N, C-alpha and C positions, 0 to 999 in steps of 0.2 A: 224456831225457838223451842217448839214442843218436842223436838227430837231429844232434847236434854232430859226430859222426864218420861220418855216413851214407855219404859217398863211399868211405871206407876199409873199409867192411864188406861190400862186394859179394863174391859167390862167386868171380868171375873174379880179383879181386886176391888173395884168400886162396890160390886154387889156383896162381897165378903165383908167389907167395912160396914156397909149398910145393915147387913144381917147381924153382925156382932155388936156394933156400936149405935145403930139406929140411923134413920134417914137424915137427921140433922147433921150427924157426924160425917156421913157420906157426902152430903152437899158441901160441908166445910172442907172436906178432903179434896174434892174436885176443884173448888174455888182456890184453895191454897196451892194446888198443883199448877193451876193457871197463873196465879200471881207470881209464884216463885220461878216458873219457867220464863215468864216475861222479864222478871228482874235479872235472873242469871243470864238470859239471852242478851239483854242489853249490856250487862257487865262484860260478857264475852266479846260482843261487838266493840265495846270501848277498849278492851285489852288488845284486840287485833289491830285496831287503829293506832293505839298508843305505841305498840311494839312494831308497827309497820310490817306485819306479817302478810306475805303475798299468798292469797288463797286460790289464785287462778293458775293452778298447775295443769299442764297438759296431761301428764301421767305421773303417778306417784310411785312408780317402780323403784326409783333410786332412793326413796325415802327410808326404806328399811334395808339394812345390809342383807345380801343374799343368804348368808349363813343363818340369819335369824328366821327367814322364810322357810328354809329347809328344815331347821330344827323344829319349828312350829308344826310343819307338815308331818315330820316323823313322830313327834309327841302326840299329835291328833290321831295319826294312824295307830299308834300303840294303844292309845286310850280306846279307840273304837274296837280294836282286836280284843282287848281285855273285856270290854262290855259284851261283845259277841260271845266270847268264851264263857263268861258267867251265865249268859242266857242259855247257851247250848247245854252247859253243865246242869242247870236247873231243869231243863226240859228232857234231857236224855235219861231213859230208864236205867237203873243200876241195881245189881244184886238180887237178893230174894224178894225184896219189895217190888222190884220191877216184874219178876215172873208172876207174882200174885196179882199185880195190877193188870198185866196182859191177859191172865187167865179169866179175870172178871169180865173183860170186854169181849170175849169170844162167844 
């Protein structure tokens, strides 16, 4: 059930809440995460039972159409290339500033 609130339960978030709002607010934050995860987990279990959803699949390969998987892979690849290109562009020396920068380090 706690997988429903996983991103909210990391230590950094709890410490940030404690630092910004105080220890009492951080404690309340953790308690509310626990309570709501149990409530929503129970609601999800009830919905699965009510809608008679079979959660015991051998493989989920057929769950998503192949074109969606390919499109997602292509988009992820393009995003990674874009991020890599931006990183290289920022690190790569350019123009007069680059020649001055390299002269200082010799």
